[in-house]
C-alpha positions as CSV (number, residue, x, y, z in Angstrom):
1,X,124.2,287.3,172.3
2,X,123.3,284.2,169.5
3,X,125.3,281.0,171.4
4,X,126.4,278.0,170.4
5,X,126.4,275.9,173.6
6,X,128.7,273.7,173.2
7,X,132.5,272.6,171.4
8,X,135.7,272.2,172.2
9,X,139.2,273.3,172.1
10,X,142.3,271.2,172.2
11,X,146.3,271.3,171.5
12,X,146.2,268.2,170.4
13,X,148.6,265.0,171.7
14,X,147.5,261.3,171.1
15,X,148.3,260.1,174.7
16,X,146.7,263.1,176.0
17,X,143.4,262.5,173.9
18,X,143.1,258.3,172.9
19,X,139.9,258.4,172.3
20,X,141.0,260.0,169.5
21,X,141.8,257.0,167.1
22,X,142.1,256.0,163.6
23,X,138.6,256.0,162.9
24,X,138.6,259.4,164.1
25,X,141.8,260.8,162.4
26,X,140.5,263.7,160.6
27,X,140.2,265.2,164.3
28,X,144.2,264.5,165.7
29,X,145.0,267.5,165.0
30,X,144.4,271.3,166.7
31,X,141.4,272.9,167.6
32,X,141.6,276.4,169.0
33,X,139.0,280.1,169.3
34,X,141.0,281.4,165.7
35,X,139.6,277.5,163.9
36,X,136.2,278.3,165.2
37,X,135.6,281.8,165.0
38,X,135.4,281.8,161.1
39,X,133.2,279.4,161.8
40,X,130.5,281.0,163.8
41,X,131.3,284.7,161.9
42,X,129.5,282.7,159.3
43,X,126.8,280.9,161.0
44,X,126.2,284.4,162.3
45,X,127.1,283.7,165.9
46,X,128.5,285.3,168.7
47,X,130.3,282.1,170.5
48,X,130.8,279.5,172.3
49,X,130.4,277.4,175.3
50,X,133.2,275.1,175.0
51,X,133.2,272.1,176.7
52,X,136.3,269.9,178.4
53,X,137.6,267.0,176.2
54,X,139.6,265.3,178.7
55,X,138.9,265.0,182.7
56,X,141.6,267.1,184.3
57,X,141.8,270.1,186.2
58,X,144.6,271.7,184.2
59,X,141.8,272.0,181.2
60,X,140.1,273.5,182.8
61,X,142.4,275.9,184.0
62,X,144.0,275.8,180.3
63,X,140.0,276.4,178.8
64,X,139.4,279.5,181.5
65,X,143.1,281.1,180.2
66,X,142.0,280.6,176.9
67,X,138.5,282.6,177.9
68,X,140.2,285.5,179.1
69,X,141.7,285.8,175.4
70,X,139.1,285.6,173.7
71,X,135.6,287.6,174.0
72,X,134.1,284.9,171.7
73,X,134.5,282.0,174.6
74,X,131.2,283.1,176.8
75,X,131.3,279.9,179.5
76,X,133.3,276.8,179.9
77,X,131.5,274.0,181.4
78,X,135.6,272.1,183.1
79,X,136.3,268.9,184.5
80,X,136.3,268.5,188.2
81,X,136.9,265.2,190.1
82,X,132.9,265.5,191.1
83,X,134.1,262.5,193.9
84,X,137.8,264.5,195.7
85,X,137.1,264.5,199.0
86,X,138.7,268.4,197.7
87,X,135.5,268.8,195.4
88,X,134.3,271.6,197.2
89,X,138.0,273.6,197.5
90,X,138.4,272.8,193.6
91,X,135.1,274.6,193.0
92,X,135.8,277.3,194.9
93,X,138.8,278.4,192.8
94,X,138.0,278.0,189.3
95,X,134.7,279.7,189.7
96,X,137.1,282.6,190.7
97,X,137.1,283.2,187.4
98,X,133.5,284.3,185.6
99,X,133.4,282.6,182.7
100,X,133.5,279.5,185.0
101,X,129.6,277.9,184.4
102,X,129.6,273.9,185.2
103,X,131.2,271.2,185.2
104,X,130.8,266.9,183.1
105,X,132.3,263.7,183.8
106,X,132.4,261.6,180.6
107,X,129.3,259.6,182.5
108,X,129.1,257.9,179.2
109,X,132.4,255.4,179.7
110,X,131.9,254.6,182.5
111,X,130.9,250.6,182.9
112,X,128.4,251.5,186.0
113,X,124.9,252.2,184.5
114,X,124.2,254.0,187.8
115,X,128.2,255.3,188.2
116,X,125.5,258.3,189.2
117,X,124.2,257.6,191.9
118,X,127.5,256.5,193.9
119,X,127.3,258.1,196.9
120,X,130.6,259.4,196.8
121,X,129.4,261.3,193.2
122,X,125.8,262.4,194.5
123,X,128.3,264.5,197.1
124,X,129.6,265.8,194.5
125,X,126.9,266.6,192.6
126,X,125.5,268.2,195.7
127,X,128.1,271.1,195.8
128,X,127.6,272.6,192.5
129,X,124.7,274.7,193.5
130,X,126.3,277.0,195.6
131,X,128.3,278.3,193.4
132,X,125.6,278.4,190.4
133,X,127.0,275.7,188.2
134,X,125.5,273.5,185.6
135,X,126.5,269.9,185.4
136,X,126.1,268.7,182.1
137,X,125.4,265.3,181.5
138,X,126.9,263.2,179.2
139,X,125.5,260.1,178.6
140,X,124.3,256.7,176.0
141,X,120.3,255.8,176.3
142,X,120.9,252.8,178.5
143,X,122.4,255.3,182.1
144,X,118.8,257.6,181.2
145,X,117.3,255.8,183.9
146,X,120.1,257.0,186.8
147,X,120.0,260.0,185.1
148,X,116.0,260.5,185.9
149,X,116.7,259.0,189.7
150,X,119.7,262.6,189.2
151,X,117.4,264.9,188.4
152,X,115.0,263.8,191.1
153,X,117.4,264.2,194.2
154,X,118.4,267.5,193.1
155,X,115.6,269.7,192.3
156,X,117.2,272.9,192.6
157,X,120.3,272.3,191.0
158,X,120.6,273.1,186.5
159,X,121.0,269.8,184.7
160,X,121.4,270.1,180.7
161,X,121.5,267.0,179.2
162,X,124.7,266.5,175.9
163,X,123.8,265.8,172.9
164,X,120.1,265.0,173.6
165,X,121.7,261.2,175.5
166,X,123.1,260.0,172.0
167,X,120.1,257.9,170.9
168,X,120.6,255.3,168.2
169,X,119.8,257.4,165.4
170,X,121.9,255.7,162.7
171,X,120.1,252.2,163.4
172,X,116.3,254.0,163.5
173,X,115.9,252.6,167.2
174,X,113.8,255.6,169.2
175,X,112.1,253.5,172.0
176,X,113.0,253.3,175.1
177,X,115.1,256.7,174.3
178,X,111.6,258.5,173.5
179,X,109.7,257.6,176.9
180,X,112.3,258.2,179.4
181,X,113.3,261.8,177.5
182,X,110.1,262.2,178.2
183,X,110.5,261.6,182.0
184,X,112.9,263.3,182.6
185,X,111.9,266.4,180.6
186,X,109.0,266.1,183.5
187,X,111.8,267.3,185.6
188,X,111.7,271.6,185.1
189,X,115.8,271.2,185.9
190,X,116.8,269.6,183.0
191,X,118.1,271.9,180.0
192,X,118.9,269.7,176.7
193,X,121.4,270.5,173.6
194,X,120.5,269.7,170.5
195,X,123.9,268.6,169.5
196,X,125.8,265.8,168.8
197,X,123.6,263.7,166.5
198,X,125.4,263.3,163.6
199,X,128.6,261.2,164.8
200,X,125.4,259.1,165.9
201,X,123.7,258.8,162.8
202,X,125.2,257.2,159.7
203,X,128.6,259.4,159.0
204,X,128.4,261.0,155.8
205,X,125.2,259.8,153.7
206,X,122.7,260.7,156.5
207,X,119.5,262.2,155.5
208,X,118.2,265.4,157.4
209,X,114.7,263.6,157.4
210,X,116.9,260.6,159.8
211,X,117.1,262.9,162.9
212,X,113.5,264.9,162.6
213,X,111.8,261.8,165.0
214,X,114.5,262.2,167.4
215,X,113.7,265.9,167.5
216,X,110.2,265.9,167.6
217,X,110.6,264.2,170.4
218,X,113.2,266.6,172.2
219,X,111.3,269.6,170.8
220,X,107.9,267.4,172.1
221,X,109.2,267.0,175.6
222,X,111.4,270.1,176.3
223,X,109.3,272.8,175.0
224,X,110.9,275.4,172.9
225,X,112.3,277.0,176.0
226,X,115.0,274.4,177.5
227,X,117.0,273.9,173.7
228,X,119.7,274.5,172.8
229,X,121.9,274.7,169.9
230,X,125.2,272.9,170.2
231,X,127.5,271.9,167.2
232,X,129.9,269.2,169.4
233,X,132.8,270.8,166.8
234,X,135.2,270.2,166.4
235,X,134.2,266.5,166.9
236,X,131.1,266.7,165.0
237,X,133.8,267.1,162.2
238,X,133.8,263.5,161.8
239,X,129.8,263.1,159.9
240,X,129.7,266.5,158.5
241,X,130.6,270.1,158.2
242,X,130.1,272.9,161.1
243,X,127.6,275.2,159.0
244,X,125.9,271.3,158.1
245,X,125.4,270.7,161.5
246,X,124.1,274.1,162.4
247,X,121.3,274.1,159.7
248,X,120.0,270.5,160.8
249,X,118.9,272.3,163.7
250,X,118.2,275.9,161.8
251,X,115.7,273.8,159.0
252,X,114.0,272.2,161.7
253,X,113.3,275.0,164.1
254,X,112.0,277.0,161.0
255,X,109.5,274.1,160.1
256,X,108.6,273.6,163.3
257,X,108.2,276.5,166.2
258,X,110.4,279.6,164.2
259,X,109.6,281.9,166.9
260,X,111.7,279.7,168.9
261,X,114.5,280.8,167.2
262,X,116.4,283.6,169.4
263,X,115.7,280.6,172.3
264,X,117.2,277.4,170.9
265,X,120.3,279.5,169.1
266,X,121.5,281.9,172.5
267,X,118.5,282.5,175.4
268,X,118.0,279.3,176.9
269,X,122.0,278.7,176.8
270,X,122.7,282.5,178.2
271,X,119.2,281.6,181.6
272,X,120.8,278.2,181.2
273,X,124.7,278.9,182.5
274,X,123.7,282.8,183.4
275,X,126.0,283.6,180.9
276,X,127.3,287.5,182.5
277,X,128.1,290.1,179.3
278,X,131.7,289.7,177.6
């Protein structure tokens, strides 16, 4: 399978998506599987992993329902309250669906940089392995020290870092993000999505070369077998087209690690998320 490892769907409503404000009004509309399938076809990709955009379990069920009707949805990374006393039963219920492959919390918005190390959150993380679920780590660079601690505590749990941990691409600031990403990569249970970069750059005025120093770090740290392409569509539309975003990664891979094309555009995601054939 050729996979886009990270994208979102939504039926837009201002109350449900308060983070889509005036600055992001171009994505203040519905984005559904039919819309994405046109882009996947143009990019010669077979399907995608859809990721939560709201922190409620009803959205997780809605995404799984979409997966029942669209074979292009190869997996769903949903939301479950990992701090809830009912987390185990919630995970068990959702895991009955073969496309439920992981869980994510919007940690980047949590004011405590060590949020992931709170006892109730750690307890929830500890429930994931029995259901063979991945945990997607959505953070800013300031939260990388906590992420390093987290993956050390759960060496048998698979973690996927979203959006290369959102480095300060716009400002060209690479340190200490680079050192911390290399430290994080030392844990063999960590994968990383090469995604979300254009929205961390200067919107619409970025150049492909802006991303090279950051790509050099993640490709050097995680090699070829723990990286996966993700579009972050439709959020990426704030700063570029789907095909531009895909092209950034494709061009870098072809220039530096052409032999890794199949891994980065599908095989690594399929392995990390244990994707099942449609």
